[in-house]
C-alpha positions in Angstrom: 53.2 -113.0 13.1 51.2 -110.1 12.8 48.0 -109.8 10.7 46.4 -106.9 9.0 42.9 -106.5 7.6 44.4 -105.8 4.0 47.8 -106.2 2.8 49.8 -103.2 2.3 52.2 -105.1 0.1 51.2 -104.4 -3.6 49.4 -101.1 -3.0 50.2 -97.9 -4.8 51.6 -96.1 -1.8 53.0 -92.6 -1.8 56.5 -92.2 -0.7 56.9 -91.5 2.8 59.8 -89.2 2.2 57.8 -87.3 -0.4 56.8 -84.5 2.0 60.3 -83.9 3.0 61.4 -83.5 -0.8 58.5 -81.3 -1.8 58.9 -79.0 1.2 62.7 -78.6 0.7 63.3 -80.2 4.0 65.3 -83.2 2.8 69.0 -82.6 3.0 71.2 -83.8 0.2 74.9 -84.1 0.4 76.0 -80.6 -0.7 73.4 -79.0 1.6 75.6 -79.8 4.6 77.3 -76.8 5.9 79.7 -76.3 8.9 81.5 -73.5 10.8 84.9 -72.6 9.3 84.2 -74.6 6.1 86.2 -74.1 3.1 85.5 -74.8 -0.6 87.6 -77.0 -3.2 87.6 -76.5 -7.0 89.7 -79.0 -9.0 91.8 -77.9 -11.9 91.3 -80.2 -14.9 93.7 -81.0 -17.7 93.2 -79.7 -21.1 94.8 -82.4 -23.1 94.0 -86.1 -23.4 97.4 -87.6 -23.2 100.8 -86.6 -22.3 102.7 -85.2 -19.3 102.7 -82.1 -17.0 105.9 -80.1 -17.9 105.3 -77.3 -15.5 102.5 -76.4 -13.1 102.6 -72.9 -11.5 100.2 -72.2 -8.7 102.1 -69.2 -7.2 99.7 -66.7 -8.4 96.7 -68.6 -7.3 98.3 -69.3 -3.8 98.3 -65.4 -2.9 94.7 -64.6 -4.2 92.2 -63.4 -1.7 90.8 -66.2 0.5 93.0 -69.0 -0.8 94.0 -71.4 1.8 95.9 -74.1 -0.2 96.7 -75.4 -3.7 97.3 -79.1 -3.9 99.0 -81.0 -6.7 101.4 -83.9 -7.3 104.1 -83.8 -4.9 102.2 -81.4 -2.7 99.2 -83.5 -1.3 99.0 -85.7 1.6 99.3 -89.4 0.9 96.3 -91.0 -1.0 96.8 -94.8 -1.3 95.5 -97.3 -4.0 92.7 -99.6 -3.0 93.2 -103.2 -2.4 92.8 -104.8 -6.0 89.8 -107.1 -6.5 88.4 -106.5 -3.0 84.6 -107.0 -3.5 83.9 -105.1 -0.3 85.8 -102.0 -1.5 84.8 -101.5 -5.2 86.0 -98.5 -7.2 86.3 -97.9 -11.0 88.9 -95.2 -11.2 91.6 -96.8 -8.8 94.3 -94.5 -9.6 94.5 -91.9 -6.6 94.3 -88.3 -7.8 97.8 -86.5 -8.3 99.6 -89.9 -8.2 102.0 -88.9 -11.0 102.3 -86.2 -13.6 101.0 -88.3 -16.5 97.9 -87.3 -18.3 95.6 -90.1 -19.1 92.4 -88.4 -20.1 91.1 -84.9 -20.8 89.6 -83.5 -17.8 91.9 -85.4 -15.4 92.4 -83.5 -12.1 95.8 -81.9 -12.0 95.4 -79.6 -9.0 92.9 -78.5 -6.3 92.4 -74.9 -5.2 90.9 -74.5 -1.6 89.6 -71.2 -0.4 87.2 -69.6 2.0 84.4 -69.3 -0.5 83.4 -71.2 -3.8 84.1 -68.0 -5.7 87.6 -67.5 -4.4 88.3 -71.3 -5.0 87.0 -71.1 -8.6 89.0 -67.9 -9.3 92.2 -69.6 -7.8 91.7 -72.8 -9.9 91.5 -70.6 -13.0 94.8 -68.9 -12.1 96.7 -72.1 -12.0 99.1 -72.2 -15.0 99.7 -75.7 -16.5 102.1 -76.5 -19.5 102.0 -79.9 -21.0 104.1 -82.2 -23.2 101.0 -83.2 -25.3 100.6 -86.4 -27.2 97.9 -87.3 -29.6 95.1 -89.3 -27.5 93.5 -92.5 -28.6 89.7 -92.0 -28.5 89.1 -94.0 -31.6 85.4 -95.1 -32.1 86.5 -98.3 -33.9 86.9 -101.0 -31.3 88.0 -103.7 -33.7 91.3 -104.0 -32.0 89.4 -105.8 -29.3 88.3 -108.7 -31.5 91.2 -110.9 -31.4 92.7 -114.1 -29.8 92.8 -112.6 -26.3 89.0 -112.3 -26.1 87.7 -113.9 -22.8 85.2 -116.7 -23.2 82.2 -116.1 -20.9 79.8 -118.8 -21.8 79.9 -121.7 -24.2 78.0 -124.8 -25.1 78.0 -127.1 -28.2 80.1 -126.2 -31.4 79.0 -122.8 -32.4 81.3 -122.5 -35.4 80.2 -125.7 -37.0 76.6 -125.0 -36.3 76.7 -121.5 -37.7 78.5 -122.7 -40.8 75.8 -125.3 -41.6 72.8 -123.3 -40.6 70.2 -122.9 -43.5 69.4 -119.4 -42.4 71.6 -117.0 -40.7 72.8 -113.4 -40.0 76.1 -112.0 -39.1 75.9 -108.4 -38.1 77.7 -105.7 -35.9 75.8 -103.4 -33.6 77.3 -100.3 -31.8 76.2 -98.3 -28.9 77.9 -95.0 -28.1 79.3 -93.4 -24.9 76.4 -92.2 -22.7 77.1 -89.8 -19.8 75.4 -89.7 -16.5 73.6 -86.4 -16.1 71.5 -86.6 -12.8 70.0 -83.3 -11.5 72.4 -83.6 -8.4 76.0 -83.2 -9.3 78.6 -85.5 -7.5 79.5 -83.7 -4.2 81.7 -84.5 -1.1 81.5 -82.7 2.3 84.3 -84.0 4.6 84.8 -83.3 8.3 87.8 -84.4 10.4 87.8 -84.2 14.2 91.6 -85.2 14.6 91.0 -89.0 14.6 87.9 -89.7 12.6 86.2 -88.6 9.3 82.6 -88.0 8.7 81.9 -87.7 5.1 78.7 -86.6 3.5 78.7 -88.2 0.0 76.6 -88.6 -3.1 76.7 -92.4 -3.0 74.6 -95.4 -3.8 76.7 -97.6 -1.5 77.5 -96.1 2.0 79.2 -99.3 3.3 81.4 -99.8 0.2 82.2 -96.1 0.2 83.4 -96.4 3.8 85.7 -99.3 2.9 87.1 -97.7 -0.1 87.8 -94.4 1.8 89.4 -96.2 4.7 91.9 -98.0 2.4 92.6 -94.8 0.3 93.0 -92.6 3.3 95.0 -95.1 5.2 92.9 -95.3 8.4 91.0 -98.1 10.2 87.4 -98.5 8.7 85.7 -97.6 12.1 87.4 -94.2 11.8 85.3 -93.3 8.6 81.6 -92.8 8.7 79.5 -92.1 5.5 76.3 -90.2 5.5 73.9 -90.0 2.7 70.3 -89.4 3.5 69.0 -88.4 0.0 70.3 -88.7 -3.5 69.3 -86.7 -6.4 69.5 -89.8 -8.7 72.3 -92.0 -9.3 71.5 -94.6 -12.0 74.9 -96.3 -11.3 77.1 -93.1 -11.7 77.2 -92.9 -7.9 77.9 -96.6 -7.0 81.5 -96.1 -6.3 83.8 -93.2 -5.0 85.2 -90.9 -7.6 88.4 -88.7 -7.1 86.7 -85.6 -5.6 85.8 -87.8 -2.5 89.6 -88.5 -1.6 90.6 -84.9 -2.3 87.9 -83.5 -0.1 88.9 -85.8 2.8 92.7 -85.4 2.6 92.1 -81.7 2.4 89.9 -81.6 5.5 92.4 -83.7 7.5 95.4 -81.5 6.3 93.6 -78.2 7.1 91.6 -79.5 10.1 88.6 -77.8 8.6 85.4 -79.0 6.9 85.8 -79.0 3.0 83.0 -79.0 0.5 83.8 -80.1 -3.1 81.0 -80.1 -5.7 82.0 -81.0 -9.3 80.6 -78.9 -12.1 78.5 -80.3 -15.2 81.6 -80.5 -17.5 83.4 -82.6 -15.0 80.6 -85.0 -15.0 81.7 -85.9 -18.5 85.1 -86.7 -17.7 85.7 -87.6 -13.9 82.8 -89.4 -12.8 82.1 -92.3 -15.2 80.0 -93.0 -18.2 78.5 -95.9 -20.1 81.3 -97.1 -22.4 81.1 -97.4 -26.1 80.4 -101.1 -27.2 80.9 -102.9 -30.4 79.0 -106.2 -30.7 79.0 -108.9 -33.3 76.0 -111.2 -33.4 75.9 -114.4 -35.5 72.6 -116.3 -35.4 71.8 -119.5 -37.3 68.3 -121.2 -37.6 66.5 -123.8 -39.4 64.0 -122.8 -42.1 61.1 -123.3 -39.7 62.6 -120.8 -37.2 64.5 -123.0 -34.6 67.8 -121.4 -33.4 70.7 -123.7 -33.8 73.5 -121.4 -33.0 74.1 -117.9 -31.2 77.4 -116.1 -31.0 77.8 -112.9 -29.2 81.3 -111.2 -29.3 81.8 -107.8 -27.9 84.2 -105.2 -26.8 84.0 -102.1 -24.8 86.3 -99.2 -24.3 87.7 -98.4 -20.9 90.4 -96.0 -19.6 94.1 -96.7 -19.7 94.6 -99.7 -17.3 96.8 -97.6 -15.0 93.9 -95.5 -14.2 91.1 -98.1 -14.0 89.6 -101.1 -15.9 85.8 -101.5 -16.6 84.2 -104.5 -18.5 80.7 -104.0 -19.8 78.9 -107.3 -19.3 77.0 -107.2 -22.7 76.5 -111.0 -22.7 74.8 -111.2 -19.4 71.4 -112.2 -20.7 72.5 -113.8 -23.9 73.2 -117.5 -22.5 69.8 -118.0 -21.2 67.3 -115.8 -23.0 66.7 -118.2 -25.9 67.0 -121.9 -26.4 69.9 -123.1 -28.7 72.2 -126.0 -28.4 75.2 -124.1 -29.6 76.3 -120.8 -28.0 79.4 -118.8 -27.3 79.8 -115.4 -25.6 83.2 -113.8 -25.7 84.4 -110.2 -24.6 87.4 -108.0 -24.5 88.2 -104.4 -23.1 90.2 -101.9 -25.2 92.2 -99.0 -23.7 91.3 -95.4 -24.6 92.4 -92.0 -23.3 89.0 -91.4 -21.6 88.1 -91.4 -17.9 87.1 -94.7 -16.6 83.6 -96.0 -17.4 81.1 -97.1 -14.8 77.8 -98.7 -14.6 74.8 -97.0 -15.9 71.2 -98.2 -15.5 71.2 -101.8 -16.7 74.9 -102.1 -17.1 75.8 -104.9 -19.6 72.3 -106.2 -20.4 71.0 -102.9 -21.7 73.5 -102.4 -24.5 73.9 -106.3 -24.9 70.1 -106.7 -25.5 70.2 -103.9 -28.0 72.4 -106.0 -30.1 70.8 -109.4 -29.3 67.3 -108.3 -29.8 68.1 -106.4 -33.0 69.7 -109.5 -34.3 66.7 -111.8 -33.3 64.4 -109.3 -35.1 66.6 -109.4 -38.2 66.7 -113.2 -38.3 62.9 -113.3 -37.7 62.4 -111.1 -40.7 64.8 -113.1 -42.9 62.8 -116.2 -42.0 59.5 -114.5 -42.9 58.2 -115.0 -39.4 56.3 -112.9 -37.0 58.9 -111.6 -34.5 56.8 -112.4 -31.5 56.0 -116.0 -32.6 59.9 -116.5 -33.4 60.7 -115.4 -29.8 58.0 -117.7 -28.4 59.0 -120.8 -30.3 62.7 -120.5 -29.1 61.6 -120.2 -25.4 63.8 -122.5 -23.2 62.5 -124.7 -20.6 65.4 -124.2 -18.3 68.6 -122.1 -18.1 70.5 -123.8 -20.7 73.8 -122.0 -19.7 73.8 -123.6 -16.1 71.5 -126.5 -16.8 69.2 -125.6 -13.9 65.6 -124.3 -13.7 64.6 -120.8 -13.3 63.3 -119.8 -10.0 60.5 -118.1 -12.0 60.3 -117.4 -15.7 57.2 -115.9 -17.3 58.6 -114.3 -20.6 56.1 -116.3 -22.6 53.1 -114.6 -20.7 54.8 -111.1 -21.1 55.0 -111.5 -24.9 51.5 -113.0 -25.3 49.8 -110.4 -23.0 51.9 -107.5 -24.4 50.9 -108.6 -27.9 47.2 -108.7 -26.9 47.3 -105.3 -25.2 49.3 -103.7 -28.0 47.0 -105.0 -30.7 49.7 -106.9 -32.3 47.3 -109.1 -34.3 46.9 -106.1 -36.6 50.6 -106.2 -37.3 51.4 -106.1 -41.2 55.0 -107.2 -41.8 55.5 -105.2 -45.0 57.7 -102.1 -44.6 55.8 -98.9 -44.6 52.5 -100.7 -45.0 50.8 -99.3 -41.7 49.7 -95.7 -41.8 47.8 -93.2 -39.7 46.8 -90.5 -42.3 50.1 -89.1 -43.7 52.2 -90.7 -40.9 53.8 -94.1 -41.5 53.6 -96.3 -38.5 56.4 -98.8 -37.4 55.8 -101.6 -34.9 58.6 -103.3 -33.0 59.0 -105.8 -30.1 62.0 -106.8 -27.9 62.2 -109.1 -25.0 64.1 -108.0 -21.9 65.7 -109.5 -18.9 67.6 -108.6 -15.7 69.5 -110.5 -13.1 67.8 -111.2 -9.6 69.2 -112.2 -6.4 70.0 -111.2 -2.9 73.0 -109.8 -1.2 74.3 -109.4 2.4 72.1 -107.3 4.7 71.4 -106.7 8.5 68.5 -104.8 9.9 67.2 -103.9 13.4 63.7 -103.3 14.3 62.6 -101.6 17.7 59.0 -101.7 18.9 58.9 -98.6 21.1 56.8 -97.7 24.1 55.3 -94.7 22.4 53.5 -97.0 19.8 56.0 -96.4 17.1 58.6 -98.6 15.3 62.1 -97.9 14.1 63.8 -99.9 11.4 67.4 -99.3 10.7 69.9 -100.4 8.0 73.0 -99.1 6.2 71.6 -99.1 2.9 70.3 -96.0 1.1 67.4 -94.7 -0.8 68.7 -93.3 -4.1 65.3 -91.9 -5.1 63.6 -95.1 -6.0 61.4 -95.5 -2.8 63.4 -97.7 -0.5 62.2 -95.7 2.5 58.7 -96.7 1.7 59.4 -100.3 1.0 60.9 -100.7 4.3 57.9 -99.1 6.0 55.5 -101.2 4.0 57.1 -104.5 5.1 57.3 -103.4 8.7 53.5 -102.4 8.5 52.7 -105.7 7.1 54.5 -107.5 9.9 53.3 -105.3 12.7 50.0 -103.8 11.5 51.3 -100.3 12.3 50.4 -97.4 10.1 53.2 -95.9 8.0 53.2 -92.7 9.8 54.2 -94.5 13.0 57.2 -96.2 11.4 60.7 -94.5 11.3 62.9 -95.7 8.6 66.6 -94.9 9.2 69.0 -95.4 6.3 72.1 -93.9 4.7 74.5 -94.1 7.4 77.5 -96.5 7.6 77.3 -96.7 11.4 74.0 -98.6 11.0 73.8 -102.4 10.7 75.3 -103.2 7.1 73.1 -103.0 4.2 73.4 -103.6 0.4 74.5 -101.4 -2.3 71.7 -99.9 -4.4 72.7 -101.3 -7.6 71.6 -104.2 -9.8 68.0 -103.8 -8.7 68.8 -106.1 -5.8 67.9 -103.9 -2.6 64.3 -104.9 -2.4 65.0 -108.7 -2.8 67.9 -108.4 -0.3 66.4 -106.3 2.6 63.0 -108.1 2.7 64.3 -111.3 4.4 66.3 -109.2 7.0 63.3 -107.0 7.7 61.1 -109.9 8.2 63.5 -111.6 10.5 64.0 -108.6 12.5 60.3 -108.0 12.8 59.7 -111.6 13.8 62.4 -111.3 16.3 61.1 -108.1 17.8 57.4 -109.5 18.0 58.7 -112.7 19.8 60.4 -110.5 22.4 57.3 -108.3 22.8 55.0 -111.3 23.2 57.4 -112.8 25.8 57.3 -109.6 27.7 53.5 -109.7 27.6 53.5 -113.1 29.1 56.2 -112.7 31.8 56.0 -109.1 33.0 53.9 -108.4 36.0 50.7 -106.2 35.6 49.9 -107.3 32.1 46.6 -109.0 31.0 48.5 -111.9 29.5 50.6 -112.8 32.5 51.2 -116.5 32.8 50.0 -117.1 29.2 52.3 -118.7 26.6 53.7 -116.3 23.8 52.3 -118.8 21.2 48.8 -118.1 22.4 49.2 -114.4 21.5 49.4 -112.5 18.2 50.2 -108.9 17.1 47.4 -107.5 15.0 47.1 -103.8 13.9 49.7 -102.9 16.6 47.9 -104.6 19.3 48.6 -107.8 21.3 45.7 -110.2 21.7 44.8 -113.7 22.4 44.4 -115.6 19.1 41.2 -116.9 20.3 39.8 -113.6 21.7 39.9 -110.4 19.6 38.2 -108.5 22.5 41.4 -109.0 24.6 43.4 -106.7 22.4 45.8 -104.2 24.0 48.1 -101.7 22.3 51.7 -103.1 22.5 53.0 -99.8 23.9 50.7 -100.3 26.9 52.4 -103.7 27.5 55.9 -102.1 27.3 55.0 -99.3 29.6 53.5 -101.6 32.2 56.6 -103.7 32.0 58.9 -100.6 32.2 60.6 -101.6 29.0 61.5 -98.9 26.5 61.7 -101.2 23.2 61.3 -104.8 22.2 64.3 -105.4 19.8 64.8 -107.7 16.8 67.7 -108.2 14.4 67.5 -109.8 10.9 70.1 -111.1 8.5 70.0 -111.8 4.8 72.7 -113.5 2.8 73.4 -113.8 -0.9 71.2 -116.6 -2.7 74.7 -118.2 -3.7 75.3 -119.1 0.0 71.8 -120.7 0.6 72.0 -124.4 -0.3 68.2 -124.3 -1.2 68.8 -121.7 -3.8 72.1 -122.6 -5.5 70.3 -124.8 -8.0 68.1 -122.3 -9.4 68.6 -119.4 -11.9 67.2 -116.2 -10.7 66.2 -113.5 -13.4 63.2 -111.2 -14.2 61.8 -110.9 -17.7 59.7 -108.7 -19.8 58.6 -107.5 -23.3 58.3 -104.1 -24.9 55.8 -103.4 -27.8 56.6 -100.2 -29.3 55.1 -97.9 -32.1 57.0 -95.1 -33.8 55.6 -92.5 -36.2 57.6 -91.5 -39.3 56.7 -88.3 -41.1 58.9 -88.3 -44.1 57.8 -84.8 -45.2 59.4 -83.2 -42.3 61.9 -85.9 -41.5 60.4 -86.5 -38.0 60.6 -89.7 -36.0 59.0 -90.1 -32.5 58.0 -92.9 -30.3 54.3 -92.6 -29.9 53.2 -95.7 -27.9 54.8 -98.2 -25.6 53.1 -101.2 -24.0 55.4 -103.0 -21.6 54.6 -106.3 -19.6 57.0 -107.2 -16.8 57.6 -110.3 -14.6 59.3 -109.2 -11.5 57.8 -111.3 -8.9 55.4 -109.6 -6.5 55.2 -105.9 -6.5 55.8 -104.2 -3.1 54.7 -100.7 -4.1 52.8 -100.4 -7.3 53.2 -96.5 -7.6 56.8 -96.7 -7.1 57.3 -99.8 -9.4 55.4 -98.2 -12.3 57.3 -95.0 -11.9 60.6 -96.9 -12.2 59.7 -98.6 -15.4 58.1 -95.6 -16.9 61.3 -93.6 -16.3 63.4 -96.5 -17.6 61.3 -96.4 -20.8 61.9 -92.6 -21.3 65.7 -93.3 -20.8 65.4 -96.0 -23.4 63.9 -93.3 -25.7 67.0 -91.2 -25.0 69.3 -94.1 -25.6 67.7 -95.0 -28.9 67.2 -91.6 -30.4 69.2 -88.9 -28.7 72.1 -89.6 -26.3 75.9 -89.9 -27.2 79.0 -88.3 -26.0 81.4 -87.0 -28.7 85.2 -86.8 -28.1 87.4 -84.4 -30.1 90.2 -86.8 -31.6 92.7 -83.9 -31.4 92.5 -83.4 -27.5 90.2 -86.1 -26.2 87.8 -83.5 -24.8 84.0 -84.3 -24.8 82.7 -81.8 -27.3 79.0 -81.9 -25.9 79.8 -81.6 -22.3 76.9 -79.7 -21.1 73.1 -80.3 -20.9 72.3 -78.0 -23.8 74.4 -80.0 -26.3 74.1 -83.4 -24.7 70.6 -84.5 -25.9 68.4 -86.3 -23.4 64.7 -87.1 -23.5 62.3 -84.5 -22.0 58.5 -84.5 -21.5 58.2 -83.6 -25.1 59.7 -87.0 -26.0 57.5 -89.0 -23.7 55.3 -91.5 -25.5 52.1 -92.9 -24.2 53.2 -95.6 -21.8 51.2 -98.7 -20.6 52.9 -100.8 -17.9 51.5 -104.0 -16.8 53.2 -106.2 -14.0 52.4 -109.9 -13.9 51.8 -111.3 -10.3 54.1 -114.4 -10.0 55.7 -114.2 -6.6 59.2 -115.5 -6.4 59.0 -117.2 -3.1 62.3 -118.8 -3.5 64.0 -115.4 -3.4 62.3 -114.1 -0.3 59.0 -114.5 1.6 57.1 -111.7 -0.1 58.2 -113.0 -3.6 59.6 -109.7 -4.7 62.4 -109.0 -7.2 64.0 -105.7 -8.2 62.3 -103.4 -10.7 64.4 -100.4 -11.9 66.7 -101.5 -14.5 64.8 -104.1 -16.4 62.5 -101.4 -17.8 65.4 -99.9 -19.8 66.7 -103.3 -21.2 65.4 -103.9 -24.7 63.7 -100.5 -25.3 66.4 -99.3 -27.7 66.1 -102.5 -29.8 62.2 -102.2 -29.9 62.8 -98.6 -31.3 65.3 -99.5 -34.0 63.1 -102.6 -34.8 60.1 -100.3 -35.2 62.0 -97.9 -37.2 62.9 -100.6 -39.7 59.2 -101.7 -40.0 58.3 -98.0 -40.8 61.3 -97.0 -43.0 63.1 -100.0 -44.2 66.4 -98.7 -42.7 68.0 -101.1 -40.3 70.0 -99.0 -37.6 72.7 -100.8 -36.1 74.5 -97.9 -34.5 72.9 -95.8 -31.8 71.5 -93.3 -31.6 69.2 -93.2 -34.7 70.3 -90.3 -36.9 67.7 -88.5 -39.0 70.3 -88.2 -41.7 70.4 -91.9 -42.2 66.5 -92.1 -42.5 66.4 -89.2 -44.9 69.1 -90.6 -47.2 66.9 -93.8 -47.3 63.9 -91.8 -48.1 65.7 -89.8 -50.8 66.9 -93.2 -52.4 63.3 -94.6 -52.2 62.0 -91.4 -54.0 64.6 -91.7 -56.7 63.7 -95.4 -57.2 59.8 -94.5 -57.5 60.7 -91.7 -60.0 
């Protein structure tokens, strides 16, 4: 075990990949170019439901530079993936061009391939398609999902009887809209084929899963597919699983025996690459007059694509069963088909829209009880996970609420609507709890200590812009004492030891045990070399007498005996000391099966409402988060701050609107699809509690990224109610709603 003068774990460390990105050296998927490469542009349907009557590509096929036009019946085989294979996950499971049915607007109906992007774009525009169109179902009302077929996800007690007899109760419906992924980097696939093997340069958050899916859909052995993704221009869940452009680029590369590049455009991001689905959620809460919850019911439905295309369930009830104490609880769900592209995870899938509903309902019940919203949450704090009947590995929501209230100045809170002001501005204060799952997946990592004094750590996970390269380097530095610049981190290639998907905020918790095991194994091998090889100062000593400190081997009892480890390797004529580490899911560890693993936090938020100009803005946020031990303070704070800004967008700006006539996303560009910008950013204060979760891993770290978004939208609408008296139950907040309330208030005052 190495020792270091001061731990690098927990410091605010700049990202080791930062210089590559700021200098333009970092190579993203679409940056790859190869000799004889061709370019592909999809042709998208202009209707939302129906059938292709006639597709004429004859004019396109004779245009300059055009190599091929693919379509149904004129495309190499693309197979469906194996259903319910957890190692090969995909949301849109229907292969492109499988039939001539149109299931959603924007669906790929043809693919033009040419010697330049411009030629391919022109050819795609020249493909003529006639349709037998039908009226698509893009209805916003999801009430058809609330029926006897709802799936029961969690249940305890008799919720119906408890709610019926509850002295104080609320029964409300909350709605979140479709939100569309709009990362800076568009989805891209660059495919090469050498006659027997694919190398695919992909925009993916999961190189191992991508490899498995592509092998199944291309009909080749898994070892004949290599996925490469060194850098990602943000994913947020939209790049977790493969999308149709990946299969099309690969089959075209094999068919043409030429490299193929396919980069979708911004409008395609709104149809063919997933989105957060619309949700409709009914919350029924019952309590005693003194504020004790006696019943909690959470029913929800989300839309998905037609089941032939894909099926996606948004797990809105993920946090509901364990967040608050109540003897009677039920969570049920359903999925309703619509003529839209298949939804996909978006940062904080499930819990983020689910906590908007739950934390809004909790706030409404607290107000009805005439209780302070913070105190109401505190008094319903559970002692264990009541849904599983087991203790939490670590739970400090109470501390998040109390410390957050103190930092925010909650003691000055006045519950009366519109009672808090700053000059002519009305202030609104709101609070919301947040939670996110924690856990480990499967992971392998290899560490090499090399005779040039450097280390190499390798794993087939990926850095999606969240700082994973740096986390790997920090843990290796902690174990070996080597400075970060002497540690090579190799990620983003499916040929490396298998690593986890970058989703669910689980990468850090998953990789730490594997890195530590690999480092320990490499150090043991190194110390064995030091004691067995000839011409070393530790010959005939026992390995347990030695220690690796700051990259030097020394006797534990004699610091003056320290020798650089590379000197030992060179004298032994050994290139590297090697170690391999493994990490498995906590569900497979007998010591961890009896614990519930989650992270917790609280958001305190202030809005400013200027009725004179109808202006609502989030002015201040104080967030306190319990995610175990922080590995990199700078990256962690960046993740939570970014998530809070995304929460501002969710609460006040973002929604995708479909034209009911043809199912087309109306605002399918970054001019009309509103997102939070620098001008919308509030003052943000983030505090991390320091309660290492040593059950999860040796460092005690859990994931950070997604919990920062959970609960933010509810805190905004709760604060908006406090300022205006308008209870917003459908996102995003619309100024028209607030202005109508203000107009009514003015009329009543007159």
